C-alpha positions as CSV (number, residue, x, y, z in Angstrom):
1,M,82.3,98.6,69.7
2,P,84.3,97.2,72.7
3,K,87.0,99.3,74.3
4,K,90.5,98.2,73.5
5,N,92.5,97.0,76.5
6,K,95.7,99.0,76.8
7,G,96.9,97.2,80.0
8,L,99.2,94.2,80.4
9,Q,97.9,90.8,79.7
10,R,97.9,88.4,82.6
11,G,101.3,86.8,83.2
12,K,103.2,89.4,81.3
13,S,106.0,91.5,82.9
14,I,105.8,95.2,83.5
15,P,108.4,97.5,82.0
16,P,111.2,98.7,84.3
17,F,110.5,101.9,86.2
18,Q,111.5,103.9,89.3
19,L,109.4,106.0,91.6
20,D,110.3,108.3,94.5
21,S,108.6,107.8,97.9
22,V,107.3,110.6,100.1
23,D,110.6,110.3,102.1
24,E,112.5,110.8,98.9
25,K,113.8,107.3,98.6
26,A,113.9,105.8,95.1
27,Y,112.2,102.5,94.5
28,S,112.2,100.4,91.3
29,N,110.0,97.5,90.4
30,S,113.1,95.3,90.5
31,D,113.3,95.9,94.3
32,F,110.2,93.8,94.6
33,L,111.0,90.8,92.3
34,G,109.1,87.7,93.5
35,R,106.7,89.7,95.7
36,P,103.3,91.1,94.9
37,L,103.4,94.8,94.1
38,L,100.5,97.3,94.3
39,I,101.1,100.8,93.2
40,Y,98.5,103.4,94.2
41,F,98.7,106.9,92.6
42,L,97.2,109.8,94.5
43,R,96.0,112.7,92.6
44,G,96.4,116.3,93.9
45,T,98.9,118.2,96.0
46,F,99.8,117.8,99.6
């Protein structure tokens, strides 16, 4: 039985969200409208 894809379909929009950077500045996906956006999540503590 194939795995069910839980990701977005190509061409669909992502839901709105906001993340804090390491310098404590808040960024939302709307800040990057019209530009490619890659989000990389690091696991662990620093």
